[in-house]
PLY file of the C-alpha trace (Angstrom):
ply
format ascii 1.0
element vertex 159
property float x
property float y
property float z
element edge 158
property int vertex1
property int vertex2
end_header
8.87 -30.06 7.24
11.76 -28.39 8.36
14.36 -28.35 11.02
14.84 -25.74 13.87
18.08 -24.23 14.70
18.21 -27.37 17.35
17.28 -30.02 14.77
13.64 -30.23 15.99
11.33 -30.87 12.98
8.66 -28.62 12.05
5.65 -28.23 9.82
6.22 -25.21 7.15
3.81 -23.76 4.65
5.49 -22.14 2.02
4.17 -19.76 -0.82
5.77 -19.29 -4.42
8.74 -20.67 -5.12
10.74 -23.24 -2.75
13.82 -25.35 -3.65
12.48 -28.96 -3.97
15.85 -30.70 -4.90
17.55 -30.78 -8.27
17.53 -27.81 -10.96
17.45 -28.50 -14.02
18.06 -26.07 -16.99
16.24 -26.07 -20.44
18.37 -23.97 -23.07
15.38 -21.85 -24.64
15.17 -19.15 -27.49
14.32 -15.76 -26.36
10.56 -16.46 -27.58
10.17 -19.61 -25.66
12.14 -18.21 -22.35
9.37 -14.83 -22.52
6.31 -17.48 -22.92
7.81 -19.39 -19.88
8.60 -16.57 -17.84
4.96 -15.13 -18.63
3.76 -18.53 -17.61
6.25 -18.90 -14.49
4.53 -15.47 -13.05
1.06 -16.67 -14.07
1.50 -19.57 -11.79
3.08 -17.42 -9.06
-0.02 -14.84 -9.26
-2.01 -17.83 -8.67
-0.65 -19.21 -5.98
-0.18 -15.59 -3.91
-3.68 -15.31 -4.95
-4.99 -18.54 -3.52
-2.70 -17.89 0.05
-4.38 -14.34 0.21
-7.85 -16.26 -0.28
-6.61 -18.87 2.29
-6.41 -16.02 4.95
-9.63 -14.88 4.06
-11.56 -17.79 4.47
-9.10 -19.39 7.41
-8.09 -22.26 5.81
-4.57 -21.09 6.06
-3.81 -19.48 9.35
-2.15 -16.00 10.04
0.29 -17.64 11.57
1.86 -18.95 8.41
3.25 -15.66 7.00
6.40 -15.28 6.80
8.87 -11.95 6.46
12.20 -11.22 5.70
13.73 -13.49 8.96
11.65 -16.49 7.18
12.69 -15.88 3.76
16.78 -15.85 5.09
16.05 -18.84 7.38
14.61 -20.85 4.19
17.65 -19.48 1.94
20.47 -20.02 5.22
18.54 -23.83 5.81
18.73 -25.03 2.16
21.86 -23.70 0.95
19.89 -22.93 -1.95
21.59 -22.13 -5.55
21.79 -19.50 -7.23
19.17 -20.16 -9.65
16.61 -21.14 -6.79
17.20 -18.07 -5.16
16.50 -15.64 -8.33
13.31 -17.74 -8.43
12.78 -17.19 -5.14
13.19 -13.53 -5.53
11.04 -13.33 -8.43
8.39 -15.56 -6.42
8.35 -12.31 -3.61
8.41 -9.82 -6.17
5.23 -10.88 -7.86
3.67 -11.72 -4.51
4.55 -7.93 -3.25
3.08 -6.81 -6.83
-0.10 -8.85 -5.85
-0.25 -7.44 -2.32
0.45 -4.11 -3.64
-2.99 -4.19 -5.14
-4.70 -4.89 -2.46
-7.60 -2.36 -1.18
-5.87 -0.81 1.65
-5.10 2.46 2.25
-1.27 3.31 1.83
-0.80 0.94 -0.73
-1.55 1.03 -4.58
-4.60 -0.63 -4.49
-6.17 1.83 -1.54
-5.39 4.90 -3.79
-6.84 2.89 -6.74
-9.80 2.39 -4.48
-9.98 6.17 -3.35
-10.16 6.50 -7.20
-13.03 4.29 -7.70
-14.87 5.85 -4.70
-14.50 9.59 -6.28
-15.40 7.98 -9.98
-19.00 7.10 -7.74
-19.60 9.88 -5.89
-18.23 12.18 -8.68
-15.90 14.33 -5.84
-13.37 12.93 -3.86
-13.43 11.40 -0.15
-13.20 14.27 2.55
-8.99 14.64 3.39
-10.09 13.90 7.00
-11.78 10.60 5.54
-8.96 9.63 3.49
-6.11 10.81 5.87
-8.00 8.53 8.79
-7.91 5.92 6.02
-4.25 5.93 5.53
-3.47 5.85 9.34
-5.45 2.65 9.65
-3.74 1.14 6.67
-0.20 2.05 7.78
-1.30 0.74 11.52
-2.55 -2.43 9.51
0.88 -3.27 7.81
2.80 -2.03 10.56
1.38 -4.88 12.66
1.08 -7.31 9.97
5.30 -7.02 9.95
5.73 -7.11 13.18
3.45 -9.91 13.19
5.73 -11.92 10.66
9.01 -11.22 12.42
7.47 -12.29 15.40
5.88 -15.91 13.82
9.17 -16.38 12.16
11.39 -15.97 15.21
8.85 -18.21 17.05
9.49 -20.95 14.10
13.57 -20.81 14.59
12.74 -21.25 18.37
11.01 -24.18 17.90
7.30 -25.31 19.05
0 1
1 2
2 3
3 4
4 5
5 6
6 7
7 8
8 9
9 10
10 11
11 12
12 13
13 14
14 15
15 16
16 17
17 18
18 19
19 20
20 21
21 22
22 23
23 24
24 25
25 26
26 27
27 28
28 29
29 30
30 31
31 32
32 33
33 34
34 35
35 36
36 37
37 38
38 39
39 40
40 41
41 42
42 43
43 44
44 45
45 46
46 47
47 48
48 49
49 50
50 51
51 52
52 53
53 54
54 55
55 56
56 57
57 58
58 59
59 60
60 61
61 62
62 63
63 64
64 65
65 66
66 67
67 68
68 69
69 70
70 71
71 72
72 73
73 74
74 75
75 76
76 77
77 78
78 79
79 80
80 81
81 82
82 83
83 84
84 85
85 86
86 87
87 88
88 89
89 90
90 91
91 92
92 93
93 94
94 95
95 96
96 97
97 98
98 99
99 100
100 101
101 102
102 103
103 104
104 105
105 106
106 107
107 108
108 109
109 110
110 111
111 112
112 113
113 114
114 115
115 116
116 117
117 118
118 119
119 120
120 121
121 122
122 123
123 124
124 125
125 126
126 127
127 128
128 129
129 130
130 131
131 132
132 133
133 134
134 135
135 136
136 137
137 138
138 139
139 140
140 141
141 142
142 143
143 144
144 145
145 146
146 147
147 148
148 149
149 150
150 151
151 152
152 153
153 154
154 155
155 156
156 157
157 158
């Protein structure tokens, strides 16, 4: 649970890294730190994928998405340490990397989809089809961005 600006308690879903108390620092050599970094990135990728899967099968609501306003609110509300903020930045970076590979035109995953279709059909999709797909993908992403800001502001205002 979290508190709104007016002190009301609300339930908040989070994906990735969220400060949960004291941060413990463990000294590691370069090799150990590299392995732990890879494990941590793998866990973040797994969490991002599970969240996207939850959106698809509707075990997670679209209203649980959060954008820039929600991220700043989390950092501000919790007065997080530099380490926790860097971990949050890493989680956001991994999240963006995974989302960028989704087969949505305009994103890299959409370009990969076009290339796959070109391999299957042995010729590129007509430019007109690609353009319409790009416009639809852009409209979808813009709608998603506006929705996340609206959801974030709505959470700030309370129920």
